[in-house]
C-alpha beads as a LAMMPS data file, in Angstrom:
LAMMPS data file: protein, C-alpha beads

79 atoms
78 bonds

1 atom types
1 bond types

-500.0 500.0 xlo xhi
-500.0 500.0 ylo yhi
-500.0 500.0 zlo zhi

Masses

1 110.0

Atoms # bond

1 1 1 171.574 -247.968 137.047
2 1 1 170.830 -244.454 138.174
3 1 1 167.633 -243.587 139.989
4 1 1 166.170 -240.337 141.123
5 1 1 163.562 -239.423 143.662
6 1 1 161.301 -236.435 143.305
7 1 1 159.449 -235.062 146.283
8 1 1 156.289 -233.102 145.756
9 1 1 155.497 -230.997 148.772
10 1 1 152.060 -229.554 149.141
11 1 1 152.475 -225.856 149.732
12 1 1 150.008 -224.208 152.018
13 1 1 148.291 -221.518 150.056
14 1 1 147.673 -218.243 151.766
15 1 1 144.111 -217.023 151.386
16 1 1 142.020 -214.210 152.735
17 1 1 139.312 -215.194 155.193
18 1 1 136.927 -213.070 157.198
19 1 1 137.105 -214.373 160.762
20 1 1 134.695 -212.806 163.249
21 1 1 134.578 -209.752 160.984
22 1 1 138.370 -209.356 160.677
23 1 1 140.114 -209.948 157.340
24 1 1 143.037 -212.339 157.854
25 1 1 145.616 -213.896 155.513
26 1 1 145.935 -217.529 156.570
27 1 1 147.239 -220.830 155.230
28 1 1 144.650 -223.098 156.877
29 1 1 142.854 -225.387 154.428
30 1 1 140.235 -226.784 156.804
31 1 1 138.111 -225.283 159.527
32 1 1 139.916 -227.445 162.096
33 1 1 143.258 -226.140 160.790
34 1 1 142.026 -222.573 161.093
35 1 1 140.934 -223.129 164.692
36 1 1 144.313 -224.679 165.530
37 1 1 146.253 -221.824 163.910
38 1 1 144.208 -219.310 165.912
39 1 1 144.731 -221.410 169.074
40 1 1 141.061 -222.187 169.655
41 1 1 140.558 -225.483 171.467
42 1 1 137.567 -227.556 172.445
43 1 1 134.507 -229.023 170.852
44 1 1 132.300 -226.628 172.800
45 1 1 132.952 -223.867 170.261
46 1 1 130.212 -222.943 167.827
47 1 1 131.418 -222.405 164.261
48 1 1 129.698 -221.155 161.132
49 1 1 130.996 -220.603 157.607
50 1 1 129.095 -218.226 155.332
51 1 1 126.164 -218.354 157.749
52 1 1 125.940 -222.164 157.874
53 1 1 126.585 -223.965 161.166
54 1 1 129.514 -226.411 161.024
55 1 1 129.399 -229.069 163.763
56 1 1 132.581 -230.043 165.598
57 1 1 132.740 -233.489 163.973
58 1 1 132.677 -231.879 160.484
59 1 1 135.489 -229.349 161.030
60 1 1 138.419 -231.593 160.074
61 1 1 136.904 -232.243 156.635
62 1 1 135.384 -228.805 156.004
63 1 1 137.450 -227.195 153.221
64 1 1 137.790 -223.428 153.391
65 1 1 137.808 -221.203 150.314
66 1 1 139.186 -217.705 149.853
67 1 1 136.915 -215.006 151.247
68 1 1 134.831 -217.426 153.339
69 1 1 133.184 -215.688 156.300
70 1 1 133.965 -217.669 159.445
71 1 1 132.318 -217.029 162.795
72 1 1 133.775 -218.598 165.935
73 1 1 131.740 -218.319 169.114
74 1 1 132.766 -219.495 172.540
75 1 1 130.445 -219.676 175.532
76 1 1 130.577 -216.803 177.978
77 1 1 130.041 -217.206 181.664
78 1 1 127.435 -214.912 183.107
79 1 1 126.245 -214.188 186.529

Bonds

1 1 1 2
2 1 2 3
3 1 3 4
4 1 4 5
5 1 5 6
6 1 6 7
7 1 7 8
8 1 8 9
9 1 9 10
10 1 10 11
11 1 11 12
12 1 12 13
13 1 13 14
14 1 14 15
15 1 15 16
16 1 16 17
17 1 17 18
18 1 18 19
19 1 19 20
20 1 20 21
21 1 21 22
22 1 22 23
23 1 23 24
24 1 24 25
25 1 25 26
26 1 26 27
27 1 27 28
28 1 28 29
29 1 29 30
30 1 30 31
31 1 31 32
32 1 32 33
33 1 33 34
34 1 34 35
35 1 35 36
36 1 36 37
37 1 37 38
38 1 38 39
39 1 39 40
40 1 40 41
41 1 41 42
42 1 42 43
43 1 43 44
44 1 44 45
45 1 45 46
46 1 46 47
47 1 47 48
48 1 48 49
49 1 49 50
50 1 50 51
51 1 51 52
52 1 52 53
53 1 53 54
54 1 54 55
55 1 55 56
56 1 56 57
57 1 57 58
58 1 58 59
59 1 59 60
60 1 60 61
61 1 61 62
62 1 62 63
63 1 63 64
64 1 64 65
65 1 65 66
66 1 66 67
67 1 67 68
68 1 68 69
69 1 69 70
70 1 70 71
71 1 71 72
72 1 72 73
73 1 73 74
74 1 74 75
75 1 75 76
76 1 76 77
77 1 77 78
78 1 78 79
């Protein structure tokens, strides 16, 4: 008896996103994935997609779409 195994790999799709006003070609599918690929860390970041606030606990499930406008804000220390 002969058997075969087929593997289906999910390919990351490259899409254009506007991140803090800059147009980027990225493969991130979620907001959390985008933050990781851009090396942002910490739950203290403020994030918004298309003008809507996305809380830190929602980022892992938030699916990005091509041409989404993403804003990433980090606190600044003043004096």
